[in-house]
N, C-alpha and C positions, 0 to 999 in steps of 0.2 A: 504494500499499499504506500502510495506517495505521501510526502509530508503535506502536500496541498490538500489531499483527500482527508487526511487525519484531522486537519484543523476544522473540518466541517462537522465533526462529531461533537455533539453537545455533551456537557458534563453529565446530564441525566442519562443519556444513552450509554456513555462510557461506564457509568456505575451499574446500570441495569444489565448491560450485556456481560460485564465481568461477573456480576452476581449469578447470572444464569449459568455461566460456564463453571464457576467455582462450586455451585450447589451440590453436584454429584459427589464431590470428594470432601466436602466440608462437613464435619460432624455437627449434628443438631444438639442443642441442650436437651437434657433428659426429659424435661417437662414437655418440650415440643415434640419429642419422639412419642411420648405417651398420648398426647392429644392427637397427633397425626394418626396413630393407630385407631383411636376412637372414630375418626372421620372416615378412614378407609373401611373399617368394619360397618359403620353405620350406612355408608353409601352402597357397599356390597349387599347389605341386607335389603336396602331399598330396591336394588336391581333385581334381587331374587324374588321378592314379593311382587314387584312391578312386572315381572315376566308373565304373570297371570292376569293382569289387568288389561283393559282395552288398548291403551297406548303401547303397552309392552308387547301384546300379541300382534298388533299392527306392525311394529318395528321388526319383530322376529320374522313374520311372514314376508315382509318386504325385502329384508336383507337376504333371506333364503333364495330370492330370485336373482340375486346379483352375482352369485358365484364368488370368484376371487381367490387369490392365493391363500393357502391354509397357514395363517400366521397367528390368529388370535381367536378366542372363543366368544361366542355370544352367550352370556350368562342365562341360565335357566333353560337352555336348549342344547341340542347336539350339534349345532352349527359351528364350524371353524372357517373363518373367512379372512379377508385382508384386515389389517389393523384399523384402517380408516372405516371400513364397513362395521367392524365390531364396535368401534367407538361410537358410531352413529346409533346403532341398536342399543348398546348398553347405556348410553346417555339418555335415551328415551325411557328405558326401563327404570333408570334411577329417579326420573321425575314423573313416572307413570302415576305414582302415588304422591301424596303431599307429606311424605315422611323424611325427605332429604334435608340436609342442613341449609343454613342461611347465614348471611353476613349482613347485618343491618346497616352499618355505615356506608357500604358500597351498593346496597340494594341489589344483592346478587344471591344466587344459590350456587356457591362455588363447587361443591362436591359433585353434583350431577354432571358437570362438564369436565372437571379436572381429573377426578378419580378414574372414570372410564377411559380417558385418553392415556393416562399413565399406565393403567393395567394392560391396555391393548399393545402399546409400544413396549412396555416391559416384558410382555409375553413374547412378542415378536423378536426382541433382541436377546431374550434369555437373561434379563437382568436379575440381580439378587434383591432380596427384600429390603436391605438397607438403602440401596439405590432408589427403590420405589418410594420409600418414606421421604427421602430427601427431595425427590422430584415432586411429590404431592405437596409438601410444605412450600416449596418454591412456587408451585402453581398458585397457591392461595396468596402468597406474597405479591406476585405479579398481577394476578387477575383482580384482586380486591383493590389494589392501588390504582389500577387503570380507571375504574369507574369513579373512585373517589377523586381522581384528578379531573373528572368531567363534571363535577358537582352533580351527583346522581339524582337528586330530587328535581332539579331544574331540567336535567337531561330527560328524565321520565316525563315531566310535564310537557316537554316539547314533542312528545310522541315516540321517542326512541325507547329501546328496551335495554336497560342495564343488564338484564339477565342473559342477553346474547353477547354482549360486548366483553365484559370482564372475564367471565369463565372461559371464553375462547382464547384470549391472550394467556390466561393461566394454563389452559390445556396445551397451548403451543409451547410455552416455556417448559412445562413438565415433560412433554414429549421430546422437545429439543435437548434437554439435559440428558434424557435416557438415550438419545441418539448420539451423544457425545459431540455436540457442535462446538466449534471454537468461537471466539468473540465476534469475528466478522460474520460468521454464519448466524450467531445469535441476533445480530442486528438485522440481517436479512430475514431471519425467521419472524421478527416482530413486524417487518414491513409486509411480509406475506400475510401475517395475521391481520394487519390493518386493512389490507385490500379485501379481506373476506369479512370484515366487521359488518354486522347486519343485525337487524331486528327492530320492529316497531311494536309498540305496546297494545296493539289490538288483540294480543293473545288473551286479554281479560274477557273477551267475548266468546272464547272457544268453549263451547258447552261439552264437548267430548273429551277434552284435555289432551287430544292427540297433537294438535299443532303446538300447544303449550309445552308438551314434553319434548318436542323437537326444538322449540325455541330456547328452552332453558338448558336442556341436556344434550340432545342428539346433535344439533347444529354446532354448538361450541366444541364438543368433543371431536366431531368429525373434522371440522375446519382446523382445529389445533393440530391434530395428527397429520392432516394434509400439509400444512405449512412446514412442520418439522421434517416430514418425510421428503418433501421436495428439496428443502435446503440441504439436508443430509446427503441427498442424491447428487447435489452439485449445482442446484439452481442459485443464481445470484440475484440481488435486488438493490433497493435503495438502502444506503448505509445508515441513515438516520431519519426514520419516518416521523419522528416526534419534533423535529425542528427544521428550519429552512423553508424554502418556497413550497406552498401548497401542502403543508404537513398535516398530519392527523388532527391536531388540535385546531387548525384553521377550519377543517371540514366539520368538526364536531364540538359542541359545547358553547355556551354563552360566555362564560368567563372561566376557562379551563385553568388548572394549576399543574402544569407539567412536572414541577418539582416534586409533587406528591408521589410520582413513580419511583423515586429513589429515596424517599424519606425513611430513615432509620432501617434500611435493609440490613438484615443480619442482627438487628437489635430488637425491633418489634416484629414478631412473627404473626401475621394476620390470622393464621389458623387458630391461634390462641383466642382471638376475638370473634370466632365463628360459633354460631349457635347450633346445637343439636336438639331436635324436637322430642319432647317427651311424648306428645300425642301425635297420632298419625293423621293430622289435619293441617290445614293451611296455617301459615305463620301468624296471621292476625287473630286466629282463634285460640292460640296457645295460652295467652295470659288470662282470658276469660274462663277457659276450662280449668286452669290452675286455681283461679279464685273460686269457681263453683265447686271444685273438688275439695278445697279446704273448708268451705262452708258446709258441704255435705258431711264431711268427717267430723267437724267440730260440733254440729248441731243435730246429727243423725236425721238429716232431712229425707223425707220420702216425697216422691213427685206429687201425690194426691194432696199433700199439705200446702202446696205452693199456689198462691193466688196470682202473683205476677213477678216477672223477672225483668229488670232493666240492665242491659249490658252497655257499658260505655268504653269506647276505644277511640283512636284517632280518626279523623274524617277519612283519611286515606285508607285505613284498615276497614272501616265500616263500608265504604263503597266497594271494596274488593270482595267482601264475603257476605253481602246483604242478600238474603233470599235467593241464593244460587241453586241451580238445579242438580248439582252434584253434592252428595252428602258431606264429604270431607272438606268442602270449601264453603259450606253454608252455616253461618254462625247460629241462626235460630234453630236449625235442625240439630246441630251437635249439642247445643245446650239442652235442648229437650231430651235428647237421647241420654245425656249424663244424668239429668234429673230423674229419669225413669230407671236407669240401670245402675246408678251410683258411680259409674266410671265410664270411660270411653276406650274401646279396643280397636285394633285394625279391622276386625270383622264388622263391628257396629258402625264404624266410620265409612265403610264401603258397602253397606247394605242399602241398596237403592230402593228395594221393595218397602223398607220401613218408612221411607219418606211419604208413602201413601197410606200408612196405617192410621186408623181413626185415633187411637190413643196417642200416637206421636204427634199427629196434627193438632190434637186438642192441646197438648202441652206446648207445642211450638207457638200456638196462637197467644200464649201468655208471655212470650219472650219478645221484648222490644229492644231493638238495637239502635244506639244513638252515637253519632259522631260528637266528640268532645273537644272544645277549643283548647282547653288546657293540655289534654293528651296529644293534640295535634302538634303542639310546640315541642314535645319531646318524642316525636314520632319514631325516631330511631330506637328508642328503648322498649317499644311495643308493650307498654303498660296496659292494664285493663281493670275496669271496675265492674263488679257485679253487685247489684242491689236486689234483695228478695223480700217481697211482702208475703208473709205467711197468712194462711187462713185464720190462725188464732190471734192475729193482730201484731205479731212480732215483725220488726224491721231489721233485716240482716244485711251486712255489707262487708265486702272484702276487696281491697285494692292490691292487685299484684304489681309490686314494684320491680321485681326481677323474675322473669319467666324461668322456670326450671329448664336447665340445659344451656343457659346463657353464661357468659363469663362471670357475672355477679352471683350466679346461682347454678354452678355446673353439675351435670349428672356425673355419677361415679362410674368407674369401670364396670362395676357389677350391674348398674342400671343399663349401661350401653349394651352389655353382654345379654342381659335379659331381653331387652327390646329386640336386638338383632336376632337372637335365637327364636323368639316368638314369631318374627316375620319370616324366617327362612324354613323352620321346621315343617310347615304345611306343604312346602314345595319340594324340599330336599330330603325330608325324613329327619327324624330326631337325631339319629346317630351321625349322619353326614353334616347336619347343621351344627352339631356340637364340635365335630372335628374342624369345620371351617372356622368357627369362632376361635378355637384354640390356635389354629394355624396363623390367624391374623395377629393374635396377642403375641405370638412368637415369630413374627414374620422376619425379624432380623436374622434368624437362623436359616431362612430359606435361601438356597444357593441359586435357584433358577425359578423364575415366576411361572414357567410352563408346568411346574409340578403342582401348581394349584388347580390346573384345569379339571382334573377328575372330580374335585370338590365343587366346582362352579357349574358344571353341566348337569342337566336333568332331562 
């Protein structure tokens, strides 16, 4: 590279490309290793359970028609196809349900795009478990910072989809690290990612969740693997897509902050700031279900005792989950189910037939959802308030300040294990689900990611 060319590389790109290259050989802090295992297992569990839902079944049947070199497996099936095809399918599987992770400051679901990409390339390349963990943590660092640099709430308000942008750059970085790219290739990798950056937020109107699963998981994973594979193959591109004439930030964002891309790299690991869902429902429903569950436990509430329920969340959250046609993203329905059952499970949150049951509809009619101005001001924290008026005159209230599974109220390894096992056992069988959980907890001992394949297929 000439000196003239080198001077065109911005400090942000220099730091970011160097960080991508160093990630595969740089040891992670022990707490980050543990948290990364949580998210790898949580996302794999989402893929396994999602393989039996409509978006997952659609992805599997589609990828089956594509053929492709036998490089990586499609989870929950017997298909082995190209890494890009596998990433597409597995990304859709990971977001087929609403049980995958989320990163509030960046307005993304990083795991459903990044983990499938890393798994697919890791399997293709025969990488070990340590390399996979480092690549996944890197993906969260790059992907989450990308949309934070775009001012995510303004970006979303302008009609773009943060969920397609950030996770795709994260998937590209993770896949690129596993492909062993050098610094110049890392820069070109990010340019190819930028060229594929896409997504508009009309996904909110997708009633079948198929396009949404593609937008959140399948598209980012596929495009990230494609970018990494092309650059590793020898494709060259623009050396700094984030600065100079007609750069990425000129094209996107009202008031972008490019320096956010390099902020505290190697110091603040964004996977530590990423949420894992306690309940298999949409993120805006997590806080109200936490509040309702605490009220039920504290006061031994039975559904027939309840006269009225008022749920308060941010306006953004209320608009997202208000009277939706799918059970797991409908606030009123899920609150009604929890009041009747005393809890919410994967099965109950996906039981479409119950949405028509007279008893559930009667309880749902007592649930009122309100957007709250005060909660809108702290929208990133996803707080929720539940107020219950009992038939005996009691007035009960609970304000969830920190949702279970967030940084302020994290789930334990045992809770992650129990959730993941429960999601996978119906598909894989109890014995294989148990072995898969144990394999992820001990993934640093895995010499070749291809050895996981027998546990992932069904």
